[in-house]
GUVOPA-628776 format. One line per 4 residues: their letters; for each residue z negated, y, x of N, C-alpha, C. Coordinates in Angstrom, 1 decimal. Layout:
BEGIN
A) Z,Y,X,Z,Y,X,Z,Y,X | ...
//
This chain:
BEGIN
XXXX) 11.1,-12.5,-3.6,9.9,-12.6,-4.4,9.5,-11.1,-4.8 | 9.4,-10.9,-6.1,8.9,-9.6,-6.6,7.4,-9.6,-6.7 | 6.8,-8.6,-6.1,5.3,-8.5,-6.1,4.9,-7.4,-7.2 | 5.6,-6.3,-7.1,5.3,-5.2,-8.1,6.4,-4.2,-8.1
XXXX) 6.7,-3.6,-9.3,7.7,-2.5,-9.4,7.0,-1.2,-9.1 | 7.5,-0.5,-8.2,6.8,0.7,-7.7,7.2,2.0,-8.4 | 8.2,2.0,-9.2,8.7,3.2,-9.8,9.7,3.9,-8.9 | 10.2,5.0,-9.4,11.2,5.8,-8.6,10.5,6.6,-7.6
XXXX) 10.7,6.3,-6.3,10.0,7.0,-5.2,11.0,8.0,-4.6 | 10.9,9.2,-5.1,11.8,10.3,-4.6,11.1,11.5,-4.1 | 9.8,11.3,-3.8,9.0,12.4,-3.4,9.5,13.2,-2.2 | 9.0,14.4,-2.1,9.5,15.3,-1.0,8.8,15.0,0.3
XXXX) 7.8,14.2,0.3,7.1,13.8,1.5,8.0,12.9,2.4 | 7.6,12.8,3.7,8.3,11.9,4.6,7.3,10.9,5.2 | 7.5,9.7,5.1,8.7,9.0,4.5,8.5,8.9,3.0 | 9.6,9.0,2.2,9.5,8.9,0.8,9.1,7.5,0.4
XXXX) 9.6,6.5,1.1,9.3,5.1,0.8,8.4,4.6,2.0 | 7.2,4.1,1.7,6.4,3.7,2.7,5.9,2.3,2.4 | 5.9,1.4,3.4,5.6,0.0,3.2,5.0,-0.5,4.5 | 4.0,-1.3,4.4,3.4,-1.8,5.6,3.0,-3.3,5.4
XXXX) 3.4,-4.2,6.2,3.1,-5.6,6.1,2.2,-6.0,7.2 | 1.2,-6.8,6.9,0.2,-7.3,7.9,0.0,-8.8,7.6 | -0.5,-9.5,8.7,-0.8,-10.9,8.6,-2.1,-11.2,9.3 | -3.0,-11.9,8.6,-4.2,-12.4,9.1,-4.1,-13.9,9.4
XXXX) -3.8,-14.2,10.6,-3.6,-15.6,10.9,-4.8,-16.5,10.7 | -6.0,-16.0,11.0,-7.2,-16.8,10.9,-7.5,-17.1,9.5 | -7.1,-16.3,8.5,-7.4,-16.6,7.1,-6.1,-17.0,6.3 | -5.0,-17.2,7.0,-3.7,-17.5,6.3,-3.4,-16.6,5.2
XXXX) -3.6,-15.3,5.5,-3.4,-14.3,4.4,-2.4,-13.2,4.8 | -1.5,-12.9,3.9,-0.5,-11.8,4.1,-1.0,-10.6,3.3 | -0.7,-9.4,3.8,-1.1,-8.2,3.1,0.1,-7.2,3.1 | 0.2,-6.5,2.1,1.3,-5.5,1.9,0.7,-4.2,1.3
XXXX) 0.8,-3.1,2.0,0.4,-1.8,1.5,1.6,-1.0,1.2 | 1.6,-0.2,0.0,2.8,0.5,-0.4,2.4,1.6,-1.4 | 3.3,2.5,-1.6,3.1,3.7,-2.5,3.7,3.3,-3.8 | 3.0,3.7,-4.9,3.5,3.5,-6.3,3.5,4.8,-7.0
XXXX) 4.6,5.1,-7.7,4.7,6.4,-8.5,4.6,6.1,-10.0 | 3.8,6.9,-10.6,3.6,6.8,-12.1,3.7,8.3,-12.6 | 3.8,8.4,-13.9,3.8,9.7,-14.6,2.6,10.5,-14.2 | 1.5,9.9,-13.9,0.2,10.6,-13.7,0.1,11.0,-12.2
XXXX) 1.0,10.6,-11.3,0.9,10.9,-9.9,1.3,9.7,-9.0 | 0.7,9.6,-7.9,1.0,8.5,-7.0,-0.2,7.8,-6.6 | 0.0,6.6,-6.1,-1.2,5.8,-5.7,-0.8,4.9,-4.5 | -1.8,4.5,-3.8,-1.6,3.5,-2.7,-2.1,2.2,-3.2
XXXX) -1.3,1.2,-3.3,-1.7,-0.1,-3.6,-1.6,-1.0,-2.4 | -2.4,-2.1,-2.5,-2.2,-3.1,-1.5,-2.3,-4.5,-2.2 | -1.4,-5.4,-1.8,-1.4,-6.7,-2.3,-1.8,-7.7,-1.3 | -2.6,-8.6,-1.6,-3.1,-9.6,-0.7,-2.6,-11.0,-1.1
XXXX) -2.0,-11.7,-0.2,-1.5,-13.1,-0.5,-2.5,-14.1,0.2 | -3.5,-14.6,-0.5,-4.5,-15.4,0.1,-4.0,-16.8,0.6 | -2.8,-17.1,0.2,-2.2,-18.4,0.5,-0.9,-18.2,1.3 | -0.9,-17.4,2.3,0.3,-17.0,3.1,1.4,-16.4,2.2
XXXX) 1.0,-15.8,1.1,2.0,-15.1,0.3,2.6,-15.9,-0.9 | 2.1,-17.1,-1.2,2.6,-17.8,-2.3,2.2,-17.2,-3.6 | 1.0,-16.6,-3.7,0.6,-15.8,-4.8,0.0,-14.5,-4.3 | 0.0,-13.4,-5.1,-0.5,-12.1,-4.7,-1.5,-11.5,-5.6
XXXX) -2.5,-10.9,-5.1,-3.5,-10.1,-5.8,-3.3,-8.6,-5.5 | -3.0,-7.8,-6.5,-2.7,-6.4,-6.3,-4.0,-5.6,-6.6 | -4.3,-4.6,-5.7,-5.4,-3.7,-5.9,-5.0,-2.3,-5.6 | -5.6,-1.3,-6.3,-5.4,0.1,-6.1,-6.4,0.6,-5.1
XXXX) -5.9,1.1,-4.0,-6.8,1.7,-2.9,-7.1,3.1,-3.2 | -6.2,3.9,-3.7,-6.4,5.3,-3.9,-5.4,5.9,-4.9 | -5.7,6.9,-5.6,-4.8,7.6,-6.6,-4.9,9.1,-6.4 | -3.9,9.8,-6.7,-3.9,11.2,-6.8,-3.0,11.7,-7.9
XXXX) -3.3,12.9,-8.4,-2.4,13.4,-9.5,-1.2,14.1,-9.0 | -1.1,14.2,-7.7,0.0,14.9,-7.0,1.0,13.8,-6.4 | 2.2,14.3,-6.1,3.1,13.4,-5.4,3.0,13.6,-3.9 | 1.8,13.3,-3.4,1.6,13.6,-2.0,1.0,12.4,-1.2
XXXX) 1.1,11.2,-1.7,0.7,10.1,-0.8,1.9,9.8,0.1 | 1.6,9.8,1.4,2.7,9.6,2.4,2.6,8.2,3.0 | 2.7,8.2,4.3,2.7,6.9,5.0,1.4,6.1,4.6 | 1.6,4.8,4.4,0.5,3.9,4.2,0.4,2.9,5.4
XXXX) -0.8,2.5,5.7,-1.0,1.6,6.8,-1.9,0.5,6.4 | -1.8,-0.7,7.0,-2.6,-1.8,6.7,-2.8,-2.7,7.9 | -4.1,-3.0,8.2,-4.4,-3.8,9.3,-5.3,-5.0,8.8 | -5.1,-6.1,9.4,-5.9,-7.3,9.0,-6.3,-8.1,10.2
XXXX) -7.5,-8.6,10.2,-8.0,-9.5,11.2,-9.4,-10.0,10.8 | -9.6,-11.3,11.2,-10.9,-11.9,11.0,-11.4,-11.9,9.5 | -10.4,-12.0,8.6,-10.7,-12.0,7.2,-11.0,-10.6,6.6 | -10.7,-9.6,7.3,-11.0,-8.2,6.8,-9.6,-7.4,6.7
XXXX) -9.4,-6.7,5.7,-8.3,-5.8,5.5,-8.7,-4.4,5.5 | -8.0,-3.5,6.3,-8.3,-2.1,6.3,-7.0,-1.3,6.1 | -7.1,-0.4,5.1,-5.9,0.4,4.7,-6.2,1.9,4.8 | -5.2,2.7,5.1,-5.3,4.1,5.1,-3.9,4.7,4.7
XXXX) -3.9,6.0,4.3,-2.7,6.7,4.0,-2.8,8.1,4.3 | -1.6,8.8,4.4,-1.6,10.2,4.7,-1.4,10.9,3.4 | -2.0,12.2,3.3,-1.8,13.0,2.1,-1.5,14.4,2.5 | -0.6,15.0,1.9,-0.2,16.4,2.2,-1.4,17.3,2.2
XXXX) -1.5,18.2,3.1,-2.6,19.2,3.2,-4.0,18.6,3.3 | -4.1,17.3,3.5,-5.5,16.7,3.6,-5.6,15.9,4.9 | -4.5,15.2,5.3,-4.6,14.4,6.5,-4.7,13.0,6.1 | -5.4,12.2,6.9,-5.5,10.8,6.7,-6.8,10.5,5.8
X) -6.6,9.7,4.8,-7.7,9.4,3.9,-8.1,7.9,4.0
//
């Protein structure tokens, strides 16, 4: 199942490809956090599957004009999704 095309992820950061999958059993919801590359920079997106992943709603959590979004994390529980990511020279946002 294709959720979104992320672009060519060849950044100098480690890890260059970052992906995090979470499941909220109480809400029957899947979540996916990942890095997206565009000509204007990088972004952290997350997709929520409110019906255990049969359909997906994509949202942008953060954007930067630099190629410095690193690891992305996603946690889900009790109907709440929390996401964060690492950024070069900044730390965790």
